[in-house]
N, C-alpha and C positions, 0 to 999 in steps of 0.2 A: 504493500500500500504506500509506503514511504517513497519507493522508486517511482510509482505512478504519479504521486503527488508532485514530484519535482519535474516530471516530463511535461512537455507542452510546446506548442508552436509559438514560442516567443524568443526574442533576441536577448540572450543572457547578458549582453553588454549594457542593456537598458533596463531590463526587468529581471527580478529574481524572486524566488520563494523564500520565506523565513526558514531558517535551518532547524527551528524547533517544531515540535508536534502540537503543542497546546498554546492557545491564546486566550487570556482572560481579560474582559473589558468591562469597565463601569462607565455609565453615561448619564448625563443630565440633559433632558430633551425639553424644548419649548416650541410650541406651534401657535400660529395665529391665522385667522381666516377673516377676510373682509369682502363685503359685497357693496358695490357702488352703482347707482342708477342715475342716468342723465337722459332728459328728453323733453317732450312738449306735452302739455296737458291743457286742452282747450286754448291752443295758440299761446300758451304761457310756458316759459321754460321752468323746469324743476330739477332739483339735484338732491340726492339722498345718499347717505353713507352709513353702513352698519358694520360693526366689528364684533366678532364673538369673543368671549372671555379667553384670555390666554390659557393654554393647556400645558401643564408642566408634569413631567414624569421622570422617574429614575429607573434605570434598567441595568441589568447585569447579563453579560453574554459569555458563552463558552464556545470555543472553536477548536476542533480537532482535525487537523489536516484538511481544512477547507469546509468541513461540515460544522454548521453553527446552530446553536439554539440560544434563545434569550428570554428573559422574564422582565416585564415592565410593571411598575406600580405608580399610581397617581395618588399622592398624599391627600390632595384636596378632595378627591372622590371618596377615599377611605373615611374622611372626616365628614362626609355628607355635604360638602360645600361646592360640589361640581357635578352637574347632571348630564353634560354632553358626553357623546361617545365618539371615539375615533379609532380606526383600525388602519395600520400601515403594514404593507408588505413590500420588500424590495430585494432585488437580486442584482449585484454588480459583478459582471464578468468582464474579462478582457475583450471579448468579441461582442457579446450580447448582454443586455441588462434591462431592468424595468423598475418603475416605482408605481405602487398602487396605494391610494388613500381613499378610505370610506369615512364619511363624517355625518353624524346626526346631531345637530346643534340647535338649541333654542335660547341660549344665553347671549343674545345680541344686544348691544347698546348702539345708539346712533342718533341721527338727526335727519330732518326733512326740511327743504327750503324751496318755496315756489309761490308764485302769484303774489298776493298781498299779505300772506300769512307770516312772512319772515321765516326765521329759523325756528323749528319746533323740535325739541328734544324728545326722542322716542323712548318710551319705557322698555324695560326688559320684557322679553317674550313677545314683543311686537312681531318679530320674524322667527319663523321656524324653517330650517333648511336641512335637506338631505342631499348629499353629493357624492359622486365617485369621480376620481381623477386617475387616469392611467396614462403613462408615457413609457415608451420603449425606445431603445437605441441600438444601432449597429456601429461598431468602431471599425473604420477602414484600416487604420494603421495599428491593428491590435497586437502586432508582434513587438512594437516598441513603446506603445502607450498603454498605461494600465489605469482603468477607473477604480478597481478595488484597492490599489495602492493608496488612494486618497480617501475612500469611503468605508472599506471594511478591513484594511490593513492585512489582507491575506496575500498580498504581493508587496514588494518594495521597489520603488522607482529609483534606479541608480543614476540615470542621466536624463536631462530634459528632453521631452518629446511631446508632440501634438498630433491631432488626428481630425480628419473630417468625420462628422457624424451623420448618419442617416436615421431618421426617426419617425415615429407615428404617435399620435396622442388621441385620447378619447375622454370625453367629459359628459357626465349626466348629472342633472340637477333638478330638484324639486324644491321650490321656496314658496312659503305662504305667509302673508302678513295679516294680522288681526287688528281690529279697531274700527274706526268710523268707516274705513274703506277696506274691504277684504279683497285681496288679490292673490292669484295663484300663477306662478311662473314655472314652466317646464322647459328644459333644454336638453337636447342630445346633439353632440358635436363630435366629428371625427376629422383629424387633420394629419397631413403628411408634410415632411420638410427635411431640411438639412441644417447642420450647424457645425461648430468647431469646439474642440476641447484641447487644453494644454496643461501639462504637468511640468512645472518649473522646479528644477533642483538647483537652487542658488549656491548651496554648499552641502557638504556631506551631512547626511542625516536630517536634511530639511526637505520638505515638499510643499509647494504652493500650487493649488489647482484652481482653474476657472474654466467654465464651459457655458455655452448657450445653445439651445436647440429650439429654434422657432419652427412651428408647423402651421401651415395655412389650412383653414377649414375647408374641406371638400364636401362634407355632408353636414347639413344643419337642419334641425327640426325644433323650432322654438315656438311656444304658444304662451299667451298671457290673457288671463281673464280677470276683469275687475268688476266686482259685484255681479258676477255671472255673465257679464258681457265680454265677448272676445275682442281683443285689441289686435289690429293687424301689425305684424312684424315682418320686415323684409330683409333679405340678405344684403349686406353692404361690404364690398371688397375694400381693404383686406380685413378679414376676421381671422384672428390668430390665437393659438395657444403656445405659450413660451415657457420652456423649462430652463432655468438657470441654476447652476451649481457652483459652489466654492468650497475650498477646504485648505486648512493649514495643518501639517503634521510634523512633529519633531520627535526624533528617536534618541534615546539615551541607552545604548547597549540593547538589552532585551526589554526595555521599557519605552513606551511611546505616549505622547499626549497630543491633543489637537482639538480642532473645531471644524464642523461642517455645516453647510446651509444649502437647502434645496428650496427654490422659489418657483411657484407656478402662477402664471398670469394668463388671463384670457379676456378678449373683448368681443362682444356680440352686438350687432345692430348699429344704429347711427343716431346722432344727436337730434336730427330732425323729427324722429319718432320716439325711439327708446334705445338707449345704449346700455348694455349690462357689462360691468367689469368685475371679474372675480380674481381674487389673489389668495394664495395660501403659502405660508412660509413655515419651514420646519428647520430648527437649528439645534445643534447638540455640542456639548463639551464632553470629552472622553479622556480616559486614561486607561492604558492596557499594559499587560505583561505577557511576554512570551516565555514558555517553560519547556 
């Protein structure tokens, strides 16, 4: 198994596997979700922005020769202070990889501004939202560039390298507002595109990663009902889903520390009717040991 673990179609002058069998990692994770609406209502512009409560978790992971399991805990949820639900799955390989996020949230705070009303602060639970975000990538220069070196530490990047990315994104969302005006928004979008990623090794045992993968929406099914009446929504080019990633990793012998961030953004529609902007950010601090 050890011999198979170290074999692979990669350039060992740029990428290598850790020499140890076990990797133990502790993490602090923080995520944020935001929904922004801009448009026209009875020939009057309006603008609304709503943000879900920050979600913080602590997690511990064990990796044996590339096979990993982890356990996450949300202290606020254990104390009964947080009711939202979020599920994340990701797989970072040198050639292929994906991120999957499911969220069920109703702890939103925000505001609405339009017409002669001025800015109105929206109370909690005005918005309830369920969403799924999925993005996948293919690395063209997978022999010299390693995504897992930055995000799972199952490889080590020895020299700087970059790569063209080819990717696809999918997004599903159901959002409902309560109050004087009840509205239901449903969206399904699929996009394809290309981007670029770069691992910079400025000095031994350092790694800085940055990447962006924009995908243009090629299939869109969006509907909005306000008090039971359907509001017409029209496709407006360009509608995009963008996935951006960043990471900093520092190694000290068999110990490593670092931080990573994954940011998802999408825009649907146009300001003359209704434009919907979604963003989700997940950041983590981690420390690990190789044994």
